[in-house]
N, C-alpha and C positions, 0 to 999 in steps of 0.2 A: 106409486109411492111406497116405498119399503116400509116394512112393519119391523117393530123390534122383536128379535128373537124372545122366545118365552124361556122362562126359567129352566124348563125341563131339557130344552134344546140345548142349552149352555152347558147342563150337567152332563147329558149324555154324547153330546157332539156327534149326533148322527147316529151312533150305534144302538141297535134294539136292546131293550132291557132283557135282564136275567140270563144273559149270556152265560155260560161255563162250559168248560172243556167235559167231555166224557170220562166218567169215572175209569180207572183201571179195570180192563177186563169188561165194560160196558160197551156194548155195540150200538152205533148210531143208527143202525140200519137191522134190526133185529132178525126181519124176515128174511133177510139176504136178497140177492138180486133172483130174479125170476128165471127158472131153469130154462123155459121154452117161450118162444112165442106163442100167441094163440093160434097163428095161422100153420105153424109147424105142427100143434097138436091135432089141428084139424086134418091136414094132410096124412098124419099117420093115421088117425082114426079112419080114414076113407082108404088108404093103401093096406090096413090089417084087417079089412071088413071082406071076409070071405066072399061075400056076395059081388063085392066090385072086381074082385081079381081077374075073371074074365073079361069083363068091360074094359078094365085098363090095358089087358094084353091087346085086345081088338083095336082100341084107340091107338095105342102105341104103333102097332103095325100100320093101322091106315094112316097116321100122321107121315110115319116114314116113306110109305109108298107113294102118297099123293105129293109129298113135299110140303105140308102144311107147317111152316117155321113158327108160327103162332102156337100151334099144339106141342111141336118138339120143344120149344122153349118153356111151356109152362110143365111139359113132365121133367126137363132138366131141373127146373126150379124145384119141383117138388122132390126129386131125387136128392138136390144139393141140401135141402132142409132138413130131410129124413135120415139121409145116409151120410151126410157131410161132403163137402167138395171133394173130388177126385185129386189126389196128389199127384204132381210130375215130378220123378226123381231127377235130380241134376247131378252130373258128373263133372268136378272141376279139380284141376290139380293148381293147389294154390300154394306152391313151395317158393317162398321168397327169400332171397339172401340180402339180410339187412344193409350190408354194406355195398352191395350192386344196386341196390333201390337209392340210397343215399347218394352214389356216386352219380345215377341217372338225374335225380333231382338237381343237384347241383350243376349238371349239364344244362339241364332245361332253364335253370335260374340264371346262368349266366349270359344266356342270349340275348 
């Protein structure tokens, strides 16, 4: 059996109390977005440690020689997180004559 709504429910209609917009110049997230994720910081710490450089080089060579895809993927993940993903430049000639494009669209629509 349904109960009668309380006075508070009628007054607020499901909205939380004390809501107000942020004042001009006031941030709702003063700390901002975290700059890096914890795992990225960990990878940077490992990769920047001079004691690990020789071991990382040896592991990279071993993974490539033995075809250990899991290790290769792990190394790629570490590189992507610390150096950024490698970009691939794409060349394209995108010169379009609007009149020709409209005429072509009209031909397709007439079919």
